[in-house]
PDB file with SEQRES, HELIX, SHEET and CRYST1 records, atoms N, CA, C and O in Angstrom:
SEQRES   1 A   85  MET ASN THR GLU ILE ARG LEU THR GLN SER GLY SER PRO          
SEQRES   2 A   85  ALA VAL LEU GLN LEU ALA HIS PRO GLU THR ALA ALA PRO          
SEQRES   3 A   85  ALA ALA GLY ASP VAL TRP LEU GLU GLN ALA ALA ILE GLY          
SEQRES   4 A   85  VAL ASN TYR LEU ASP VAL MET GLN ARG ASN GLY ALA VAL          
SEQRES   5 A   85  PRO ILE PRO LEU PRO SER GLY LEU GLY LEU GLU GLY ALA          
SEQRES   6 A   85  GLY ARG VAL THR ALA VAL GLY ASP GLY VAL SER THR VAL          
SEQRES   7 A   85  ARG ALA GLY ASP ARG VAL ALA                                  
HELIX    1 AA1 PRO A   13  VAL A   15  5                                   3    
HELIX    2 AA2 TYR A   42  ARG A   48  1                                   7    
SHEET    1 AA1 2 GLU A   4  LEU A   7  0                                        
SHEET    2 AA1 2 GLN A  17  ALA A  19 -1                                        
SHEET    1 AA2 2 VAL A  31  GLY A  39  0                                        
SHEET    2 AA2 2 GLU A  63  VAL A  71 -1                                        
CRYST1    1.000    1.000    1.000  90.00  90.00  90.00 P 1           1          
ATOM      1  N   MET A   1    -268.576-177.425  64.383  1.00  0.00           N  
ATOM      2  CA  MET A   1    -267.891-177.293  63.132  1.00  0.00           C  
ATOM      3  C   MET A   1    -266.430-176.962  63.410  1.00  0.00           C  
ATOM      4  O   MET A   1    -266.121-176.095  64.228  1.00  0.00           O  
ATOM      5  N   ASN A   2    -265.547-177.654  62.727  1.00  0.00           N  
ATOM      6  CA  ASN A   2    -264.116-177.378  62.836  1.00  0.00           C  
ATOM      7  C   ASN A   2    -263.761-176.202  61.948  1.00  0.00           C  
ATOM      8  O   ASN A   2    -264.299-176.052  60.851  1.00  0.00           O  
ATOM      9  N   THR A   3    -262.863-175.379  62.425  1.00  0.00           N  
ATOM     10  CA  THR A   3    -262.364-174.259  61.642  1.00  0.00           C  
ATOM     11  C   THR A   3    -260.849-174.266  61.742  1.00  0.00           C  
ATOM     12  O   THR A   3    -260.286-174.465  62.818  1.00  0.00           O  
ATOM     13  N   GLU A   4    -260.200-174.046  60.610  1.00  0.00           N  
ATOM     14  CA  GLU A   4    -258.747-173.968  60.615  1.00  0.00           C  
ATOM     15  C   GLU A   4    -258.293-172.895  59.631  1.00  0.00           C  
ATOM     16  O   GLU A   4    -258.995-172.562  58.676  1.00  0.00           O  
ATOM     17  N   ILE A   5    -257.115-172.373  59.887  1.00  0.00           N  
ATOM     18  CA  ILE A   5    -256.483-171.425  58.978  1.00  0.00           C  
ATOM     19  C   ILE A   5    -255.386-172.180  58.251  1.00  0.00           C  
ATOM     20  O   ILE A   5    -254.497-172.747  58.886  1.00  0.00           O  
ATOM     21  N   ARG A   6    -255.438-172.194  56.924  1.00  0.00           N  
ATOM     22  CA  ARG A   6    -254.477-172.928  56.111  1.00  0.00           C  
ATOM     23  C   ARG A   6    -253.735-171.973  55.192  1.00  0.00           C  
ATOM     24  O   ARG A   6    -254.228-170.890  54.876  1.00  0.00           O  
ATOM     25  N   LEU A   7    -252.548-172.380  54.768  1.00  0.00           N  
ATOM     26  CA  LEU A   7    -251.866-171.663  53.715  1.00  0.00           C  
ATOM     27  C   LEU A   7    -251.303-172.674  52.738  1.00  0.00           C  
ATOM     28  O   LEU A   7    -250.767-173.708  53.137  1.00  0.00           O  
ATOM     29  N   THR A   8    -251.427-172.371  51.462  1.00  0.00           N  
ATOM     30  CA  THR A   8    -250.937-173.238  50.394  1.00  0.00           C  
ATOM     31  C   THR A   8    -249.745-172.628  49.672  1.00  0.00           C  
ATOM     32  O   THR A   8    -249.130-173.263  48.815  1.00  0.00           O  
ATOM     33  N   GLN A   9    -249.424-171.372  50.035  1.00  0.00           N  
ATOM     34  CA  GLN A   9    -248.264-170.692  49.469  1.00  0.00           C  
ATOM     35  C   GLN A   9    -247.752-169.683  50.487  1.00  0.00           C  
ATOM     36  O   GLN A   9    -248.476-169.281  51.398  1.00  0.00           O  
ATOM     37  N   SER A  10    -246.514-169.286  50.325  1.00  0.00           N  
ATOM     38  CA  SER A  10    -245.924-168.267  51.190  1.00  0.00           C  
ATOM     39  C   SER A  10    -246.355-166.893  50.715  1.00  0.00           C  
ATOM     40  O   SER A  10    -246.672-166.700  49.541  1.00  0.00           O  
ATOM     41  N   GLY A  11    -246.365-165.932  51.644  1.00  0.00           N  
ATOM     42  CA  GLY A  11    -246.667-164.567  51.230  1.00  0.00           C  
ATOM     43  C   GLY A  11    -247.214-163.725  52.363  1.00  0.00           C  
ATOM     44  O   GLY A  11    -246.970-163.996  53.538  1.00  0.00           O  
ATOM     45  N   SER A  12    -247.954-162.703  51.988  1.00  0.00           N  
ATOM     46  CA  SER A  12    -248.547-161.763  52.939  1.00  0.00           C  
ATOM     47  C   SER A  12    -249.685-162.454  53.694  1.00  0.00           C  
ATOM     48  O   SER A  12    -250.018-163.598  53.385  1.00  0.00           O  
ATOM     49  N   PRO A  13    -250.280-161.786  54.671  1.00  0.00           N  
ATOM     50  CA  PRO A  13    -251.426-162.386  55.358  1.00  0.00           C  
ATOM     51  C   PRO A  13    -252.571-162.782  54.422  1.00  0.00           C  
ATOM     52  O   PRO A  13    -253.422-163.587  54.798  1.00  0.00           O  
ATOM     53  N   ALA A  14    -252.600-162.229  53.219  1.00  0.00           N  
ATOM     54  CA  ALA A  14    -253.657-162.567  52.253  1.00  0.00           C  
ATOM     55  C   ALA A  14    -253.620-164.033  51.828  1.00  0.00           C  
ATOM     56  O   ALA A  14    -254.620-164.535  51.314  1.00  0.00           O  
ATOM     57  N   VAL A  15    -252.491-164.744  52.025  1.00  0.00           N  
ATOM     58  CA  VAL A  15    -252.419-166.156  51.626  1.00  0.00           C  
ATOM     59  C   VAL A  15    -253.121-167.070  52.625  1.00  0.00           C  
ATOM     60  O   VAL A  15    -253.347-168.244  52.331  1.00  0.00           O  
ATOM     61  N   LEU A  16    -253.468-166.550  53.800  1.00  0.00           N  
ATOM     62  CA  LEU A  16    -254.151-167.358  54.806  1.00  0.00           C  
ATOM     63  C   LEU A  16    -255.587-167.597  54.376  1.00  0.00           C  
ATOM     64  O   LEU A  16    -256.279-166.671  53.953  1.00  0.00           O  
ATOM     65  N   GLN A  17    -256.041-168.857  54.487  1.00  0.00           N  
ATOM     66  CA  GLN A  17    -257.378-169.229  54.051  1.00  0.00           C  
ATOM     67  C   GLN A  17    -258.132-169.874  55.198  1.00  0.00           C  
ATOM     68  O   GLN A  17    -257.593-170.724  55.905  1.00  0.00           O  
ATOM     69  N   LEU A  18    -259.381-169.468  55.380  1.00  0.00           N  
ATOM     70  CA  LEU A  18    -260.259-170.067  56.378  1.00  0.00           C  
ATOM     71  C   LEU A  18    -260.869-171.322  55.780  1.00  0.00           C  
ATOM     72  O   LEU A  18    -261.430-171.273  54.685  1.00  0.00           O  
ATOM     73  N   ALA A  19    -260.769-172.456  56.487  1.00  0.00           N  
ATOM     74  CA  ALA A  19    -261.304-173.719  55.982  1.00  0.00           C  
ATOM     75  C   ALA A  19    -262.142-174.391  57.060  1.00  0.00           C  
ATOM     76  O   ALA A  19    -261.946-174.160  58.253  1.00  0.00           O  
ATOM     77  N   HIS A  20    -263.067-175.216  56.625  1.00  0.00           N  
ATOM     78  CA  HIS A  20    -263.921-175.986  57.524  1.00  0.00           C  
ATOM     79  C   HIS A  20    -263.798-177.466  57.140  1.00  0.00           C  
ATOM     80  O   HIS A  20    -264.637-177.989  56.407  1.00  0.00           O  
ATOM     81  N   PRO A  21    -262.752-178.140  57.637  1.00  0.00           N  
ATOM     82  CA  PRO A  21    -262.542-179.542  57.261  1.00  0.00           C  
ATOM     83  C   PRO A  21    -263.604-180.441  57.875  1.00  0.00           C  
ATOM     84  O   PRO A  21    -264.192-180.118  58.907  1.00  0.00           O  
ATOM     85  N   GLU A  22    -263.839-181.568  57.228  1.00  0.00           N  
ATOM     86  CA  GLU A  22    -264.782-182.543  57.766  1.00  0.00           C  
ATOM     87  C   GLU A  22    -264.202-183.196  59.009  1.00  0.00           C  
ATOM     88  O   GLU A  22    -262.998-183.436  59.101  1.00  0.00           O  
ATOM     89  N   THR A  23    -265.070-183.474  59.952  1.00  0.00           N  
ATOM     90  CA  THR A  23    -264.660-184.163  61.158  1.00  0.00           C  
ATOM     91  C   THR A  23    -264.622-185.658  60.871  1.00  0.00           C  
ATOM     92  O   THR A  23    -265.554-186.208  60.285  1.00  0.00           O  
ATOM     93  N   ALA A  24    -263.566-186.296  61.277  1.00  0.00           N  
ATOM     94  CA  ALA A  24    -263.418-187.744  61.098  1.00  0.00           C  
ATOM     95  C   ALA A  24    -262.811-188.308  62.373  1.00  0.00           C  
ATOM     96  O   ALA A  24    -262.310-187.563  63.215  1.00  0.00           O  
ATOM     97  N   ALA A  25    -262.857-189.601  62.508  1.00  0.00           N  
ATOM     98  CA  ALA A  25    -262.224-190.241  63.660  1.00  0.00           C  
ATOM     99  C   ALA A  25    -260.706-190.109  63.514  1.00  0.00           C  
ATOM    100  O   ALA A  25    -260.195-190.165  62.396  1.00  0.00           O  
ATOM    101  N   PRO A  26    -259.976-189.937  64.620  1.00  0.00           N  
ATOM    102  CA  PRO A  26    -258.520-189.847  64.524  1.00  0.00           C  
ATOM    103  C   PRO A  26    -257.921-191.172  64.059  1.00  0.00           C  
ATOM    104  O   PRO A  26    -258.423-192.245  64.395  1.00  0.00           O  
ATOM    105  N   ALA A  27    -256.854-191.085  63.292  1.00  0.00           N  
ATOM    106  CA  ALA A  27    -256.150-192.275  62.819  1.00  0.00           C  
ATOM    107  C   ALA A  27    -255.379-192.906  63.973  1.00  0.00           C  
ATOM    108  O   ALA A  27    -255.243-192.312  65.043  1.00  0.00           O  
ATOM    109  N   ALA A  28    -254.882-194.109  63.743  1.00  0.00           N  
ATOM    110  CA  ALA A  28    -254.088-194.800  64.762  1.00  0.00           C  
ATOM    111  C   ALA A  28    -252.914-193.923  65.181  1.00  0.00           C  
ATOM    112  O   ALA A  28    -252.183-193.405  64.337  1.00  0.00           O  
ATOM    113  N   GLY A  29    -252.738-193.762  66.495  1.00  0.00           N  
ATOM    114  CA  GLY A  29    -251.647-192.966  67.040  1.00  0.00           C  
ATOM    115  C   GLY A  29    -251.919-191.477  67.108  1.00  0.00           C  
ATOM    116  O   GLY A  29    -251.082-190.723  67.605  1.00  0.00           O  
ATOM    117  N   ASP A  30    -253.082-191.030  66.616  1.00  0.00           N  
ATOM    118  CA  ASP A  30    -253.419-189.609  66.609  1.00  0.00           C  
ATOM    119  C   ASP A  30    -254.469-189.284  67.655  1.00  0.00           C  
ATOM    120  O   ASP A  30    -255.175-190.166  68.144  1.00  0.00           O  
ATOM    121  N   VAL A  31    -254.562-188.001  67.990  1.00  0.00           N  
ATOM    122  CA  VAL A  31    -255.621-187.514  68.878  1.00  0.00           C  
ATOM    123  C   VAL A  31    -256.272-186.295  68.233  1.00  0.00           C  
ATOM    124  O   VAL A  31    -255.631-185.582  67.461  1.00  0.00           O  
ATOM    125  N   TRP A  32    -257.535-186.057  68.547  1.00  0.00           N  
ATOM    126  CA  TRP A  32    -258.232-184.833  68.164  1.00  0.00           C  
ATOM    127  C   TRP A  32    -258.250-183.936  69.383  1.00  0.00           C  
ATOM    128  O   TRP A  32    -258.555-184.379  70.490  1.00  0.00           O  
ATOM    129  N   LEU A  33    -257.918-182.663  69.172  1.00  0.00           N  
ATOM    130  CA  LEU A  33    -257.911-181.691  70.250  1.00  0.00           C  
ATOM    131  C   LEU A  33    -258.927-180.600  69.975  1.00  0.00           C  
ATOM    132  O   LEU A  33    -259.101-180.171  68.834  1.00  0.00           O  
ATOM    133  N   GLU A  34    -259.593-180.156  71.026  1.00  0.00           N  
ATOM    134  CA  GLU A  34    -260.401-178.947  70.956  1.00  0.00           C  
ATOM    135  C   GLU A  34    -259.561-177.860  71.600  1.00  0.00           C  
ATOM    136  O   GLU A  34    -259.397-177.829  72.819  1.00  0.00           O  
ATOM    137  N   GLN A  35    -259.030-176.970  70.777  1.00  0.00           N  
ATOM    138  CA  GLN A  35    -258.106-175.956  71.266  1.00  0.00           C  
ATOM    139  C   GLN A  35    -258.864-174.861  72.007  1.00  0.00           C  
ATOM    140  O   GLN A  35    -259.912-174.402  71.554  1.00  0.00           O  
ATOM    141  N   ALA A  36    -258.325-174.450  73.148  1.00  0.00           N  
ATOM    142  CA  ALA A  36    -258.878-173.334  73.911  1.00  0.00           C  
ATOM    143  C   ALA A  36    -258.000-172.098  73.738  1.00  0.00           C  
ATOM    144  O   ALA A  36    -258.489-170.972  73.830  1.00  0.00           O  
ATOM    145  N   ALA A  37    -256.708-172.302  73.489  1.00  0.00           N  
ATOM    146  CA  ALA A  37    -255.769-171.196  73.284  1.00  0.00           C  
ATOM    147  C   ALA A  37    -254.694-171.652  72.307  1.00  0.00           C  
ATOM    148  O   ALA A  37    -254.194-172.774  72.395  1.00  0.00           O  
ATOM    149  N   ILE A  38    -254.348-170.780  71.384  1.00  0.00           N  
ATOM    150  CA  ILE A  38    -253.329-171.091  70.384  1.00  0.00           C  
ATOM    151  C   ILE A  38    -252.372-169.915  70.300  1.00  0.00           C  
ATOM    152  O   ILE A  38    -252.798-168.770  70.153  1.00  0.00           O  
ATOM    153  N   GLY A  39    -251.079-170.197  70.392  1.00  0.00           N  
ATOM    154  CA  GLY A  39    -250.087-169.137  70.288  1.00  0.00           C  
ATOM    155  C   GLY A  39    -249.570-169.016  68.869  1.00  0.00           C  
ATOM    156  O   GLY A  39    -249.218-170.016  68.243  1.00  0.00           O  
ATOM    157  N   VAL A  40    -249.524-167.812  68.367  1.00  0.00           N  
ATOM    158  CA  VAL A  40    -248.901-167.509  67.086  1.00  0.00           C  
ATOM    159  C   VAL A  40    -247.818-166.484  67.374  1.00  0.00           C  
ATOM    160  O   VAL A  40    -248.090-165.424  67.938  1.00  0.00           O  
ATOM    161  N   ASN A  41    -246.598-166.800  66.988  1.00  0.00           N  
ATOM    162  CA  ASN A  41    -245.487-165.920  67.335  1.00  0.00           C  
ATOM    163  C   ASN A  41    -244.683-165.536  66.093  1.00  0.00           C  
ATOM    164  O   ASN A  41    -245.088-165.823  64.966  1.00  0.00           O  
ATOM    165  N   TYR A  42    -243.561-164.895  66.310  1.00  0.00           N  
ATOM    166  CA  TYR A  42    -242.753-164.388  65.207  1.00  0.00           C  
ATOM    167  C   TYR A  42    -242.312-165.494  64.249  1.00  0.00           C  
ATOM    168  O   TYR A  42    -242.271-165.266  63.040  1.00  0.00           O  
ATOM    169  N   LEU A  43    -241.981-166.683  64.752  1.00  0.00           N  
ATOM    170  CA  LEU A  43    -241.591-167.781  63.876  1.00  0.00           C  
ATOM    171  C   LEU A  43    -242.721-168.126  62.912  1.00  0.00           C  
ATOM    172  O   LEU A  43    -242.466-168.404  61.741  1.00  0.00           O  
ATOM    173  N   ASP A  44    -243.966-168.111  63.387  1.00  0.00           N  
ATOM    174  CA  ASP A  44    -245.100-168.387  62.511  1.00  0.00           C  
ATOM    175  C   ASP A  44    -245.196-167.354  61.387  1.00  0.00           C  
ATOM    176  O   ASP A  44    -245.491-167.707  60.246  1.00  0.00           O  
ATOM    177  N   VAL A  45    -244.951-166.089  61.700  1.00  0.00           N  
ATOM    178  CA  VAL A  45    -244.968-165.029  60.686  1.00  0.00           C  
ATOM    179  C   VAL A  45    -243.859-165.278  59.666  1.00  0.00           C  
ATOM    180  O   VAL A  45    -244.082-165.140  58.463  1.00  0.00           O  
ATOM    181  N   MET A  46    -242.672-165.642  60.136  1.00  0.00           N  
ATOM    182  CA  MET A  46    -241.545-165.919  59.238  1.00  0.00           C  
ATOM    183  C   MET A  46    -241.831-167.128  58.345  1.00  0.00           C  
ATOM    184  O   MET A  46    -241.427-167.145  57.182  1.00  0.00           O  
ATOM    185  N   GLN A  47    -242.527-168.141  58.879  1.00  0.00           N  
ATOM    186  CA  GLN A  47    -242.908-169.292  58.066  1.00  0.00           C  
ATOM    187  C   GLN A  47    -243.943-168.890  57.020  1.00  0.00           C  
ATOM    188  O   GLN A  47    -243.853-169.297  55.862  1.00  0.00           O  
ATOM    189  N   ARG A  48    -244.923-168.093  57.430  1.00  0.00           N  
ATOM    190  CA  ARG A  48    -245.958-167.658  56.499  1.00  0.00           C  
ATOM    191  C   ARG A  48    -245.382-166.850  55.350  1.00  0.00           C  
ATOM    192  O   ARG A  48    -245.788-167.030  54.203  1.00  0.00           O  
ATOM    193  N   ASN A  49    -244.436-165.958  55.644  1.00  0.00           N  
ATOM    194  CA  ASN A  49    -243.921-165.113  54.564  1.00  0.00           C  
ATOM    195  C   ASN A  49    -242.805-165.778  53.753  1.00  0.00           C  
ATOM    196  O   ASN A  49    -242.309-165.183  52.796  1.00  0.00           O  
ATOM    197  N   GLY A  50    -242.400-167.001  54.119  1.00  0.00           N  
ATOM    198  CA  GLY A  50    -241.420-167.754  53.339  1.00  0.00           C  
ATOM    199  C   GLY A  50    -239.990-167.603  53.785  1.00  0.00           C  
ATOM    200  O   GLY A  50    -239.112-168.258  53.224  1.00  0.00           O  
ATOM    201  N   ALA A  51    -239.708-166.760  54.780  1.00  0.00           N  
ATOM    202  CA  ALA A  51    -238.336-166.587  55.256  1.00  0.00           C  
ATOM    203  C   ALA A  51    -237.819-167.851  55.931  1.00  0.00           C  
ATOM    204  O   ALA A  51    -236.622-168.134  55.891  1.00  0.00           O  
ATOM    205  N   VAL A  52    -238.717-168.609  56.548  1.00  0.00           N  
ATOM    206  CA  VAL A  52    -238.391-169.914  57.130  1.00  0.00           C  
ATOM    207  C   VAL A  52    -239.279-170.928  56.405  1.00  0.00           C  
ATOM    208  O   VAL A  52    -240.465-171.035  56.716  1.00  0.00           O  
ATOM    209  N   PRO A  53    -238.721-171.678  55.438  1.00  0.00           N  
ATOM    210  CA  PRO A  53    -239.544-172.586  54.628  1.00  0.00           C  
ATOM    211  C   PRO A  53    -240.169-173.712  55.458  1.00  0.00           C  
ATOM    212  O   PRO A  53    -239.540-174.266  56.359  1.00  0.00           O  
ATOM    213  N   ILE A  54    -241.415-174.031  55.131  1.00  0.00           N  
ATOM    214  CA  ILE A  54    -242.124-175.160  55.719  1.00  0.00           C  
ATOM    215  C   ILE A  54    -242.814-175.916  54.593  1.00  0.00           C  
ATOM    216  O   ILE A  54    -243.119-175.319  53.560  1.00  0.00           O  
ATOM    217  N   PRO A  55    -243.070-177.214  54.759  1.00  0.00           N  
ATOM    218  CA  PRO A  55    -243.818-177.950  53.735  1.00  0.00           C  
ATOM    219  C   PRO A  55    -245.238-177.382  53.621  1.00  0.00           C  
ATOM    220  O   PRO A  55    -245.891-177.113  54.630  1.00  0.00           O  
ATOM    221  N   LEU A  56    -245.698-177.206  52.402  1.00  0.00           N  
ATOM    222  CA  LEU A  56    -247.044-176.690  52.154  1.00  0.00           C  
ATOM    223  C   LEU A  56    -247.886-177.747  51.463  1.00  0.00           C  
ATOM    224  O   LEU A  56    -247.336-178.551  50.709  1.00  0.00           O  
ATOM    225  N   PRO A  57    -249.173-177.783  51.679  1.00  0.00           N  
ATOM    226  CA  PRO A  57    -249.972-176.891  52.520  1.00  0.00           C  
ATOM    227  C   PRO A  57    -249.696-177.141  54.000  1.00  0.00           C  
ATOM    228  O   PRO A  57    -249.211-178.202  54.394  1.00  0.00           O  
ATOM    229  N   SER A  58    -250.019-176.131  54.806  1.00  0.00           N  
ATOM    230  CA  SER A  58    -249.747-176.199  56.230  1.00  0.00           C  
ATOM    231  C   SER A  58    -250.686-175.268  56.978  1.00  0.00           C  
ATOM    232  O   SER A  58    -251.525-174.583  56.392  1.00  0.00           O  
ATOM    233  N   GLY A  59    -250.517-175.267  58.271  1.00  0.00           N  
ATOM    234  CA  GLY A  59    -251.187-174.321  59.141  1.00  0.00           C  
ATOM    235  C   GLY A  59    -250.120-173.615  59.948  1.00  0.00           C  
ATOM    236  O   GLY A  59    -248.934-173.911  59.805  1.00  0.00           O  
ATOM    237  N   LEU A  60    -250.520-172.704  60.779  1.00  0.00           N  
ATOM    238  CA  LEU A  60    -249.571-171.978  61.615  1.00  0.00           C  
ATOM    239  C   LEU A  60    -249.913-172.197  63.081  1.00  0.00           C  
ATOM    240  O   LEU A  60    -251.042-172.552  63.417  1.00  0.00           O  
ATOM    241  N   GLY A  61    -248.948-171.985  63.939  1.00  0.00           N  
ATOM    242  CA  GLY A  61    -249.161-172.106  65.373  1.00  0.00           C  
ATOM    243  C   GLY A  61    -248.724-173.464  65.877  1.00  0.00           C  
ATOM    244  O   GLY A  61    -249.364-174.477  65.596  1.00  0.00           O  
ATOM    245  N   LEU A  62    -247.639-173.483  66.618  1.00  0.00           N  
ATOM    246  CA  LEU A  62    -247.118-174.733  67.168  1.00  0.00           C  
ATOM    247  C   LEU A  62    -247.379-174.842  68.663  1.00  0.00           C  
ATOM    248  O   LEU A  62    -246.982-175.819  69.299  1.00  0.00           O  
ATOM    249  N   GLU A  63    -248.040-173.847  69.216  1.00  0.00           N  
ATOM    250  CA  GLU A  63    -248.313-173.823  70.646  1.00  0.00           C  
ATOM    251  C   GLU A  63    -249.820-173.806  70.851  1.00  0.00           C  
ATOM    252  O   GLU A  63    -250.532-173.042  70.200  1.00  0.00           O  
ATOM    253  N   GLY A  64    -250.303-174.649  71.756  1.00  0.00           N  
ATOM    254  CA  GLY A  64    -251.741-174.646  72.017  1.00  0.00           C  
ATOM    255  C   GLY A  64    -252.064-175.344  73.324  1.00  0.00           C  
ATOM    256  O   GLY A  64    -251.239-176.056  73.896  1.00  0.00           O  
ATOM    257  N   ALA A  65    -253.277-175.122  73.775  1.00  0.00           N  
ATOM    258  CA  ALA A  65    -253.781-175.768  74.980  1.00  0.00           C  
ATOM    259  C   ALA A  65    -255.265-176.025  74.789  1.00  0.00           C  
ATOM    260  O   ALA A  65    -255.978-175.201  74.216  1.00  0.00           O  
ATOM    261  N   GLY A  66    -255.724-177.167  75.267  1.00  0.00           N  
ATOM    262  CA  GLY A  66    -257.134-177.504  75.135  1.00  0.00           C  
ATOM    263  C   GLY A  66    -257.442-178.853  75.753  1.00  0.00           C  
ATOM    264  O   GLY A  66    -256.799-179.272  76.716  1.00  0.00           O  
ATOM    265  N   ARG A  67    -258.434-179.527  75.190  1.00  0.00           N  
ATOM    266  CA  ARG A  67    -258.855-180.832  75.699  1.00  0.00           C  
ATOM    267  C   ARG A  67    -258.840-181.867  74.579  1.00  0.00           C  
ATOM    268  O   ARG A  67    -259.138-181.562  73.424  1.00  0.00           O  
ATOM    269  N   VAL A  68    -258.491-183.082  74.941  1.00  0.00           N  
ATOM    270  CA  VAL A  68    -258.559-184.197  74.009  1.00  0.00           C  
ATOM    271  C   VAL A  68    -260.031-184.554  73.817  1.00  0.00           C  
ATOM    272  O   VAL A  68    -260.754-184.767  74.790  1.00  0.00           O  
ATOM    273  N   THR A  69    -260.473-184.619  72.557  1.00  0.00           N  
ATOM    274  CA  THR A  69    -261.873-184.970  72.293  1.00  0.00           C  
ATOM    275  C   THR A  69    -262.029-186.392  71.783  1.00  0.00           C  
ATOM    276  O   THR A  69    -263.106-186.974  71.908  1.00  0.00           O  
ATOM    277  N   ALA A  70    -260.968-186.967  71.208  1.00  0.00           N  
ATOM    278  CA  ALA A  70    -261.024-188.345  70.723  1.00  0.00           C  
ATOM    279  C   ALA A  70    -259.600-188.863  70.565  1.00  0.00           C  
ATOM    280  O   ALA A  70    -258.674-188.091  70.319  1.00  0.00           O  
ATOM    281  N   VAL A  71    -259.431-190.168  70.707  1.00  0.00           N  
ATOM    282  CA  VAL A  71    -258.112-190.784  70.531  1.00  0.00           C  
ATOM    283  C   VAL A  71    -258.211-191.923  69.531  1.00  0.00           C  
ATOM    284  O   VAL A  71    -259.225-192.618  69.455  1.00  0.00           O  
ATOM    285  N   GLY A  72    -257.135-192.104  68.759  1.00  0.00           N  
ATOM    286  CA  GLY A  72    -257.061-193.202  67.810  1.00  0.00           C  
ATOM    287  C   GLY A  72    -256.522-194.462  68.465  1.00  0.00           C  
ATOM    288  O   GLY A  72    -256.059-194.435  69.605  1.00  0.00           O  
ATOM    289  N   ASP A  73    -256.587-195.549  67.742  1.00  0.00           N  
ATOM    290  CA  ASP A  73    -256.053-196.823  68.233  1.00  0.00           C  
ATOM    291  C   ASP A  73    -254.588-196.672  68.610  1.00  0.00           C  
ATOM    292  O   ASP A  73    -253.830-195.988  67.923  1.00  0.00           O  
ATOM    293  N   GLY A  74    -254.197-197.303  69.687  1.00  0.00           N  
ATOM    294  CA  GLY A  74    -252.805-197.313  70.107  1.00  0.00           C  
ATOM    295  C   GLY A  74    -252.395-196.140  70.976  1.00  0.00           C  
ATOM    296  O   GLY A  74    -251.261-196.100  71.455  1.00  0.00           O  
ATOM    297  N   VAL A  75    -253.276-195.193  71.191  1.00  0.00           N  
ATOM    298  CA  VAL A  75    -252.939-194.050  72.058  1.00  0.00           C  
ATOM    299  C   VAL A  75    -253.223-194.448  73.497  1.00  0.00           C  
ATOM    300  O   VAL A  75    -254.350-194.803  73.844  1.00  0.00           O  
ATOM    301  N   SER A  76    -252.193-194.387  74.329  1.00  0.00           N  
ATOM    302  CA  SER A  76    -252.384-194.803  75.718  1.00  0.00           C  
ATOM    303  C   SER A  76    -251.946-193.740  76.727  1.00  0.00           C  
ATOM    304  O   SER A  76    -252.109-193.932  77.932  1.00  0.00           O  
ATOM    305  N   THR A  77    -251.394-192.627  76.254  1.00  0.00           N  
ATOM    306  CA  THR A  77    -250.875-191.616  77.182  1.00  0.00           C  
ATOM    307  C   THR A  77    -251.899-190.542  77.534  1.00  0.00           C  
ATOM    308  O   THR A  77    -251.733-189.839  78.531  1.00  0.00           O  
ATOM    309  N   VAL A  78    -252.945-190.405  76.740  1.00  0.00           N  
ATOM    310  CA  VAL A  78    -254.028-189.458  77.026  1.00  0.00           C  
ATOM    311  C   VAL A  78    -255.354-190.124  76.676  1.00  0.00           C  
ATOM    312  O   VAL A  78    -255.398-191.116  75.948  1.00  0.00           O  
ATOM    313  N   ARG A  79    -256.432-189.557  77.210  1.00  0.00           N  
ATOM    314  CA  ARG A  79    -257.762-190.063  76.869  1.00  0.00           C  
ATOM    315  C   ARG A  79    -258.714-188.888  76.711  1.00  0.00           C  
ATOM    316  O   ARG A  79    -258.401-187.778  77.140  1.00  0.00           O  
ATOM    317  N   ALA A  80    -259.855-189.115  76.109  1.00  0.00           N  
ATOM    318  CA  ALA A  80    -260.829-188.068  75.884  1.00  0.00           C  
ATOM    319  C   ALA A  80    -261.146-187.360  77.201  1.00  0.00           C  
ATOM    320  O   ALA A  80    -261.381-188.004  78.223  1.00  0.00           O  
ATOM    321  N   GLY A  81    -261.151-186.034  77.161  1.00  0.00           N  
ATOM    322  CA  GLY A  81    -261.422-185.226  78.341  1.00  0.00           C  
ATOM    323  C   GLY A  81    -260.176-184.697  79.021  1.00  0.00           C  
ATOM    324  O   GLY A  81    -260.260-183.756  79.810  1.00  0.00           O  
ATOM    325  N   ASP A  82    -259.013-185.285  78.732  1.00  0.00           N  
ATOM    326  CA  ASP A  82    -257.761-184.805  79.334  1.00  0.00           C  
ATOM    327  C   ASP A  82    -257.426-183.402  78.840  1.00  0.00           C  
ATOM    328  O   ASP A  82    -257.599-183.085  77.663  1.00  0.00           O  
ATOM    329  N   ARG A  83    -256.943-182.564  79.763  1.00  0.00           N  
ATOM    330  CA  ARG A  83    -256.433-181.239  79.405  1.00  0.00           C  
ATOM    331  C   ARG A  83    -254.978-181.388  78.966  1.00  0.00           C  
ATOM    332  O   ARG A  83    -254.196-182.062  79.636  1.00  0.00           O  
ATOM    333  N   VAL A  84    -254.615-180.773  77.860  1.00  0.00           N  
ATOM    334  CA  VAL A  84    -253.253-180.876  77.330  1.00  0.00           C  
ATOM    335  C   VAL A  84    -252.764-179.508  76.886  1.00  0.00           C  
ATOM    336  O   VAL A  84    -253.554-178.609  76.600  1.00  0.00           O  
ATOM    337  N   ALA A  85    -251.450-179.370  76.836  1.00  0.00           N  
ATOM    338  CA  ALA A  85    -250.829-178.133  76.322  1.00  0.00           C  
ATOM    339  C   ALA A  85    -249.550-178.499  75.616  1.00  0.00           C  
ATOM    340  O   ALA A  85    -248.856-177.621  75.103  1.00  0.00           O  
TER     341      ALA A  85                                                      
END                                                                             
């Protein structure tokens, strides 16, 4: 089961929502990653509280490491099973 933290508005940590999106095949040019580590830093906090505006809805965390689990059409630089960061 996939789990993600989403926000649809800026504010306190209370705006963060736990979601379980449906798994689908990646679109052309996209990859699916199974994250093993995700970094959340001060910029993410500033984005969440609205001090640094981001398009909403969104998620937080721009840093991560894990494995590619699936690739969409046209992806040639990585393949399923590759470790990425």
